[in-house]
Backbone as ProteinMPNN parsed JSONL, in Angstrom:
{"seq_chain_A": "XXXXXXXXXXXXXXXXXXXXXXXXXXXXXXXXXXXXXXXXXXXXXXXXXXXXXXXXXXXXXXXXXXXXXXXXXXXXXXXXXXXXXXXXXXXXXXXXXXXXXXXXXXXXXXXXXXXX", "coords_chain_A": {"N_chain_A": [[-13.127, -21.952, 7.441], [-9.804, -22.41, 6.87], [-7.016, -20.527, 7.757], [-4.245, -19.407, 5.766], [-0.941, -20.459, 6.404], [1.295, -18.285, 7.945], [4.597, -17.387, 7.795], [7.54, -16.443, 9.76], [9.177, -14.713, 8.252], [7.343, -13.584, 6.459], [5.705, -12.207, 8.243], [7.51, -10.29, 9.173], [7.947, -8.938, 6.755], [5.345, -7.898, 6.283], [5.147, -6.239, 8.53], [7.132, -4.362, 7.937], [5.971, -3.226, 5.691], [3.672, -2.042, 6.809], [4.984, -0.202, 8.456], [6.154, 1.427, 6.531], [3.921, 2.679, 5.531], [3.298, 4.198, 7.634], [3.384, 6.981, 7.955], [1.833, 10.164, 7.625], [2.176, 11.457, 5.129], [3.048, 9.366, 3.402], [0.901, 7.627, 3.494], [-1.059, 9.244, 2.372], [0.036, 9.547, -0.195], [-0.123, 6.891, -1.091], [-2.898, 6.547, -1.084], [-3.646, 8.355, -3.124], [-2.355, 7.119, -5.288], [-3.732, 4.724, -5.372], [-6.244, 5.67, -6.108], [-5.617, 6.476, -8.66], [-5.121, 4.154, -9.93], [-5.166, 1.823, -12.637], [-3.23, 3.268, -13.977], [-1.519, 5.103, -12.659], [0.632, 7.731, -11.376], [2.677, 10.602, -12.087], [5.554, 11.91, -10.387], [5.56, 14.795, -10.221], [2.859, 15.485, -10.436], [1.82, 14.169, -8.212], [3.205, 15.544, -6.169], [2.222, 18.159, -6.548], [-0.492, 17.811, -6.04], [-0.455, 17.02, -3.361], [1.08, 18.904, -2.09], [3.764, 18.521, -1.448], [7.229, 18.949, -1.291], [9.561, 18.252, -3.971], [11.989, 16.864, -3.271], [11.388, 15.739, -0.787], [9.143, 14.216, -1.464], [10.328, 12.382, -3.204], [11.893, 10.893, -1.421], [9.843, 9.677, 0.133], [8.486, 8.179, -1.849], [10.513, 6.428, -2.591], [10.825, 4.91, -0.253], [8.287, 3.648, -0.106], [8.448, 2.189, -2.455], [10.667, 0.527, -1.931], [9.583, -1.16, -0.017], [7.799, -2.516, -1.509], [5.262, -1.542, -1.97], [4.595, 0.234, -3.937], [5.048, 0.452, -7.473], [7.279, 1.301, -10.145], [7.517, 2.685, -13.379], [9.163, 3.505, -16.415], [8.33, 5.844, -18.844], [9.281, 7.218, -21.624], [10.595, 10.25, -20.725], [9.412, 10.272, -18.302], [8.657, 9.094, -15.007], [6.429, 6.787, -13.84], [4.457, 6.144, -11.094], [2.815, 3.539, -9.432], [0.297, 2.067, -7.42], [0.969, -1.001, -5.84], [-1.011, -3.424, -6.384], [-1.062, -6.172, -5.95], [0.678, -6.611, -3.754], [-0.669, -5.108, -1.815], [-3.045, -6.539, -1.68], [-2.103, -8.928, -0.56], [-1.317, -7.956, 1.939], [-3.772, -7.049, 2.993], [-5.125, -9.489, 2.994], [-3.659, -10.878, 4.897], [-4.304, -9.365, 7.224], [-7.074, -9.809, 7.257], [-7.196, -12.592, 7.591], [-6.073, -12.812, 10.137], [-7.854, -11.368, 11.786], [-10.418, -12.218, 11.184], [-10.68, -14.924, 10.536], [-8.957, -16.574, 12.024], [-9.738, -15.932, 14.519], [-12.575, -14.423, 16.126], [-12.569, -11.646, 16.214], [-13.433, -9.62, 14.549], [-16.302, -9.802, 12.638], [-16.601, -11.366, 9.457], [-18.627, -10.31, 7.727], [-18.838, -7.732, 8.61], [-16.595, -6.461, 7.613], [-17.145, -6.439, 4.897], [-19.387, -4.75, 4.893], [-18.162, -2.358, 5.72], [-16.422, -1.829, 3.592], [-18.128, -1.666, 1.459]], "CA_chain_A": [[-12.058, -21.627, 6.508], [-8.498, -22.483, 7.514], [-6.13, -19.487, 7.221], [-2.939, -19.785, 5.226], [0.144, -20.308, 7.379], [2.179, -17.135, 7.738], [5.869, -17.639, 8.477], [8.157, -15.273, 10.39], [9.639, -13.78, 7.213], [6.184, -12.854, 5.954], [5.282, -11.265, 9.29], [8.48, -9.193, 9.12], [7.65, -8.183, 5.532], [4.118, -7.128, 6.499], [5.458, -5.188, 9.503], [7.864, -3.33, 7.204], [4.997, -2.543, 4.827], [2.894, -1.151, 7.675], [5.86, 0.887, 8.885], [6.313, 2.337, 5.389], [2.68, 3.459, 5.415], [3.057, 4.79, 8.939], [3.445, 8.442, 8.023], [0.705, 10.789, 6.935], [2.517, 11.721, 3.726], [3.081, 8.128, 2.622], [-0.464, 7.12, 3.386], [-1.73, 10.101, 1.391], [0.582, 9.164, -1.502], [-0.698, 5.598, -1.448], [-4.318, 6.776, -1.404], [-3.718, 8.947, -4.466], [-1.973, 6.117, -6.278], [-4.847, 3.782, -5.484], [-7.288, 6.347, -6.885], [-5.145, 6.584, -10.038], [-4.814, 2.799, -10.387], [-3.843, 1.221, -12.753], [-2.283, 4.096, -14.725], [-0.532, 5.681, -11.772], [0.868, 9.17, -11.435], [4.063, 11.042, -12.11], [5.864, 12.613, -9.145], [5.182, 16.214, -10.191], [1.423, 15.555, -10.151], [1.655, 13.794, -6.802], [3.692, 16.65, -5.347], [1.283, 19.286, -6.662], [-1.74, 17.431, -5.37], [-0.256, 16.873, -1.921], [1.853, 20.007, -1.535], [5.009, 17.967, -0.906], [8.387, 19.301, -2.13], [10.083, 17.143, -4.776], [12.993, 16.05, -2.57], [10.681, 14.984, 0.253], [8.316, 13.241, -2.169], [11.236, 11.352, -3.699], [12.226, 10.068, -0.254], [8.661, 8.874, 0.478], [8.246, 7.219, -2.923], [11.562, 5.407, -2.511], [10.493, 4.024, 0.874], [7.145, 2.826, -0.522], [8.947, 1.274, -3.489], [11.529, -0.456, -1.262], [8.743, -2.116, 0.717], [6.953, -3.208, -2.468], [3.898, -1.009, -1.976], [4.405, 0.904, -5.218], [5.955, 0.088, -8.549], [7.615, 2.451, -10.986], [7.874, 2.356, -14.756], [9.612, 4.666, -17.181], [7.737, 6.077, -20.166], [10.008, 8.382, -22.129], [11.339, 10.92, -19.658], [8.583, 10.289, -17.09], [8.527, 7.939, -14.133], [5.049, 6.61, -13.397], [4.337, 5.349, -9.876], [1.533, 2.862, -9.347], [0.111, 1.228, -6.24], [1.177, -2.419, -6.108], [-2.249, -4.057, -5.946], [-0.773, -7.524, -5.469], [1.225, -6.505, -2.401], [-1.728, -4.626, -0.93], [-3.97, -7.658, -1.489], [-1.461, -9.825, 0.404], [-1.371, -7.301, 3.242], [-5.169, -7.1, 3.444], [-5.446, -10.891, 3.264], [-3.042, -11.174, 6.188], [-5.138, -8.775, 8.266], [-8.364, -10.495, 7.254], [-7.002, -13.912, 8.188], [-5.812, -12.675, 11.565], [-8.977, -10.833, 12.556], [-11.736, -12.731, 10.809], [-10.735, -16.365, 10.35], [-8.283, -17.254, 13.135], [-10.579, -15.671, 15.686], [-13.78, -13.676, 15.733], [-12.448, -10.258, 16.654], [-14.316, -8.881, 13.647], [-17.043, -10.71, 11.776], [-16.327, -11.094, 8.034], [-19.645, -9.459, 7.09], [-18.583, -6.353, 9.009], [-15.6, -5.958, 6.674], [-17.853, -6.178, 3.644], [-20.213, -3.554, 5.117], [-17.261, -1.207, 5.774], [-15.865, -1.581, 2.27], [-19.193, -1.532, 0.458]], "C_chain_A": [[-10.734, -21.602, 7.267], [-7.572, -21.423, 6.925], [-4.814, -20.074, 6.724], [-1.882, -19.543, 6.304], [1.039, -19.125, 6.983], [3.468, -17.404, 8.508], [6.461, -16.319, 8.994], [8.632, -14.249, 9.367], [8.491, -12.951, 6.656], [5.693, -11.83, 6.973], [6.215, -10.056, 9.297], [8.207, -8.312, 7.904], [6.408, -7.314, 5.716], [4.354, -5.985, 7.488], [6.2, -4.038, 8.824], [6.927, -2.539, 6.289], [4.138, -1.576, 5.649], [3.724, 0.039, 8.129], [6.032, 1.906, 7.762], [5.078, 3.209, 5.203], [2.402, 4.291, 6.666], [3.28, 6.282, 9.062], [2.272, 8.999, 7.228], [0.995, 10.965, 5.448], [2.474, 10.444, 2.895], [1.698, 7.519, 2.467], [-1.266, 7.946, 2.381], [-1.242, 9.791, -0.027], [-0.072, 7.869, -1.971], [-2.181, 5.731, -1.806], [-4.475, 7.368, -2.801], [-3.37, 7.93, -5.542], [-3.044, 5.044, -6.437], [-5.984, 4.392, -6.307], [-6.92, 6.42, -8.358], [-4.825, 5.211, -10.648], [-5.674, 2.451, -11.594], [-2.812, 2.116, -13.443], [-1.176, 4.648, -13.844], [-0.389, 7.174, -11.987], [2.36, 9.453, -11.533], [4.319, 11.876, -10.852], [5.414, 14.081, -9.112], [3.69, 16.38, -9.908], [1.128, 15.175, -8.706], [2.046, 14.958, -5.89], [2.75, 17.834, -5.375], [0.006, 19.008, -5.889], [-1.605, 17.448, -3.843], [0.493, 18.036, -1.281], [3.144, 19.549, -0.877], [6.152, 18.367, -1.831], [8.977, 18.058, -2.799], [11.072, 16.258, -4.02], [12.347, 15.189, -1.484], [9.831, 13.887, -0.379], [9.168, 12.078, -2.661], [11.607, 10.377, -2.587], [11.056, 9.138, 0.086], [8.382, 7.811, -0.582], [9.274, 6.088, -2.887], [11.267, 4.414, -1.392], [9.331, 3.104, 0.505], [7.569, 1.799, -1.566], [9.795, 0.168, -2.861], [10.717, -1.533, -0.565], [7.735, -2.814, -0.199], [5.526, -2.708, -2.541], [3.576, -0.239, -3.245], [5.409, 0.341, -6.216], [6.205, 1.339, -9.376], [7.963, 1.943, -12.375], [8.264, 3.643, -15.46], [8.877, 4.683, -18.511], [8.362, 7.363, -20.691], [10.835, 8.98, -21.012], [10.582, 10.908, -18.329], [8.674, 8.979, -16.328], [7.089, 7.906, -13.634], [5.036, 5.685, -12.189], [2.918, 4.814, -9.79], [1.469, 2.086, -8.04], [0.282, -0.23, -6.648], [-0.019, -3.185, -5.54], [-2.01, -5.462, -5.391], [-0.26, -7.497, -4.035], [0.162, -6.047, -1.408], [-2.764, -5.717, -0.671], [-3.398, -8.638, -0.469], [-1.548, -9.256, 1.817], [-2.785, -7.349, 3.819], [-5.593, -8.527, 3.767], [-4.868, -11.332, 4.603], [-3.905, -10.631, 7.33], [-6.471, -9.504, 8.394], [-8.241, -11.856, 7.925], [-6.827, -13.813, 9.696], [-7.044, -12.239, 12.35], [-10.29, -11.571, 12.319], [-11.804, -14.235, 10.591], [-10.035, -17.124, 11.479], [-9.029, -17.033, 14.437], [-11.765, -14.837, 15.211], [-13.736, -12.237, 16.222], [-13.367, -9.35, 15.832], [-15.002, -9.908, 12.765], [-16.794, -10.365, 10.314], [-17.361, -10.18, 7.383], [-19.493, -7.998, 7.493], [-17.562, -5.702, 8.092], [-16.277, -5.576, 5.375], [-18.714, -4.925, 3.768], [-19.348, -2.295, 5.08], [-16.767, -0.834, 4.395], [-16.928, -1.281, 1.226], [-19.813, -0.238, 0.385]], "O_chain_A": [[-10.581, -20.834, 8.217], [-7.357, -21.41, 5.713], [-4.346, -21.104, 7.21], [-1.929, -18.544, 7.021], [1.469, -19.002, 5.837], [3.442, -17.623, 9.719], [5.954, -15.235, 8.704], [8.503, -13.045, 9.591], [8.646, -11.755, 6.41], [5.31, -10.719, 6.609], [5.755, -8.921, 9.413], [8.231, -7.086, 8.005], [6.41, -6.138, 5.353], [3.824, -4.888, 7.309], [5.927, -2.871, 9.104], [7.078, -1.327, 6.135], [3.905, -0.438, 5.24], [3.225, 1.163, 8.181], [6.054, 3.111, 8.013], [5.185, 4.355, 4.764], [1.396, 4.997, 6.743], [3.359, 6.8, 10.176], [1.788, 8.376, 6.282], [0.152, 10.656, 4.606], [1.92, 10.443, 1.796], [1.371, 6.959, 1.42], [-2.066, 7.397, 1.623], [-2.043, 9.776, -0.962], [-0.519, 7.768, -3.114], [-2.653, 5.084, -2.741], [-5.334, 6.937, -3.57], [-4.015, 7.882, -6.589], [-3.233, 4.516, -7.533], [-6.612, 3.701, -7.11], [-7.802, 6.427, -9.217], [-4.314, 5.133, -11.765], [-6.862, 2.773, -11.572], [-1.634, 1.763, -13.492], [-0.012, 4.659, -14.246], [-1.186, 7.797, -12.689], [3.191, 8.646, -11.117], [3.392, 12.482, -10.315], [4.939, 14.556, -8.08], [3.295, 17.317, -9.214], [0.282, 15.79, -8.055], [1.316, 15.311, -4.964], [2.499, 18.452, -4.34], [-0.505, 19.871, -5.175], [-2.53, 17.841, -3.132], [0.535, 18.142, -0.055], [3.571, 20.116, 0.128], [6.063, 18.149, -3.04], [8.899, 16.954, -2.26], [11.002, 15.033, -4.116], [12.73, 14.034, -1.295], [9.803, 12.758, 0.113], [8.769, 10.919, -2.546], [11.629, 9.165, -2.803], [11.259, 7.943, 0.303], [8.076, 6.667, -0.246], [8.937, 4.928, -3.125], [11.441, 3.209, -1.569], [9.385, 1.905, 0.776], [7.092, 0.663, -1.553], [9.654, -1.001, -3.222], [11.123, -2.695, -0.53], [6.916, -3.607, 0.266], [4.664, -3.375, -3.114], [2.406, -0.077, -3.592], [6.467, -0.172, -5.849], [5.447, 2.307, -9.315], [8.615, 0.911, -12.532], [7.764, 4.723, -15.146], [8.809, 3.675, -19.214], [8.013, 8.46, -20.255], [11.676, 8.304, -20.42], [11.055, 11.47, -17.341], [8.756, 7.9, -16.916], [6.595, 8.884, -13.073], [5.547, 4.568, -12.254], [1.949, 5.531, -10.04], [2.466, 1.514, -7.601], [-0.215, -0.642, -7.696], [-0.035, -3.548, -4.364], [-2.693, -5.885, -4.459], [-0.714, -8.274, -3.196], [0.102, -6.546, -0.285], [-3.303, -5.812, 0.432], [-4.126, -9.128, 0.394], [-1.818, -9.983, 2.773], [-2.97, -7.654, 4.998], [-6.345, -8.748, 4.716], [-5.509, -12.07, 5.351], [-4.202, -11.348, 8.286], [-6.936, -9.78, 9.5], [-9.087, -12.23, 8.737], [-7.366, -14.627, 10.446], [-7.251, -12.7, 13.473], [-11.178, -11.546, 13.172], [-12.903, -14.777, 10.472], [-10.477, -18.21, 11.851], [-8.957, -17.855, 15.351], [-11.919, -14.587, 14.015], [-14.764, -11.676, 16.602], [-13.994, -8.434, 16.363], [-14.348, -10.789, 12.208], [-16.778, -9.187, 9.959], [-16.995, -9.346, 6.555], [-19.973, -7.112, 6.785], [-17.655, -4.505, 7.82], [-16.012, -4.511, 4.818], [-18.764, -4.119, 2.839], [-19.737, -1.287, 4.49], [-16.696, 0.348, 4.059], [-16.619, -0.684, 0.195], [-20.717, -0.031, -0.425]]}, "name": "protein", "num_of_chains": 1, "seq": "XXXXXXXXXXXXXXXXXXXXXXXXXXXXXXXXXXXXXXXXXXXXXXXXXXXXXXXXXXXXXXXXXXXXXXXXXXXXXXXXXXXXXXXXXXXXXXXXXXXXXXXXXXXXXXXXXXXX"}
């Protein structure tokens, strides 16, 4: 299987996405949003679940949104945040291509075992 060519801009984008997930709080937010996919969650529920003050949560959500890892939609007076499954699929595909198709650092069946 020949991996898709990744250009420098895409590598920069993926690096920014990893950096955005590079804090405990943001990774925990993303995990909760993945668990709530596709409906998503409102900030007050995220903050209550994680014990993060509203101002801090807002900062983290904005960073995740800026990097395309979450999307936001308005329903009435509520903002609903959802994990961006498309962006996460691209990120995982990049990692998979680098570790499992361009070389044999990790065998593809090992990924399936881990996720299964």
